[in-house]
C-alpha positions as CSV (number, residue, x, y, z in Angstrom):
1,M,76.6,94.0,100.5
2,R,74.6,97.1,100.3
3,S,74.4,97.3,96.6
4,Y,72.6,93.7,97.0
5,I,70.1,95.4,99.1
6,A,70.1,98.6,97.8
7,E,68.8,97.2,94.0
8,P,65.5,95.5,95.2
9,I,64.9,98.4,97.1
10,L,65.8,101.1,93.9
11,K,63.6,99.0,91.7
12,Q,60.4,98.2,94.2
13,A,60.1,102.6,94.0
14,G,60.5,102.7,90.4
15,F,64.1,103.2,89.3
16,T,65.9,100.9,87.1
17,A,69.1,99.6,89.0
18,Q,71.3,96.8,88.4
19,N,73.3,95.3,90.8
20,L,77.9,95.3,89.4
21,D,78.5,92.1,91.2
22,G,82.3,92.2,91.6
23,A,82.6,96.3,90.2
24,Y,85.2,96.9,93.2
25,S,87.9,94.4,92.3
26,L,87.5,95.3,89.1
27,Y,88.4,98.9,89.6
28,K,90.8,97.9,92.6
29,M,92.7,95.7,89.6
30,V,92.9,98.4,87.5
31,N,93.7,101.3,89.5
32,P,95.5,99.4,92.6
33,E,97.0,103.2,93.6
34,G,93.7,103.7,94.8
35,V,91.8,107.1,95.1
36,E,93.2,109.7,97.4
37,Y,91.6,112.3,99.7
38,G,93.0,115.7,100.2
39,N,92.7,117.3,103.3
């Protein structure tokens, strides 16, 4: 949802932006272990 909102704001500010719909779903599919965060 945030990227959907950010895309038109960035475009209005002169940036080239595209919304990568489903990118997180694809990421989780190819990297099921996710990202590890160190302390």
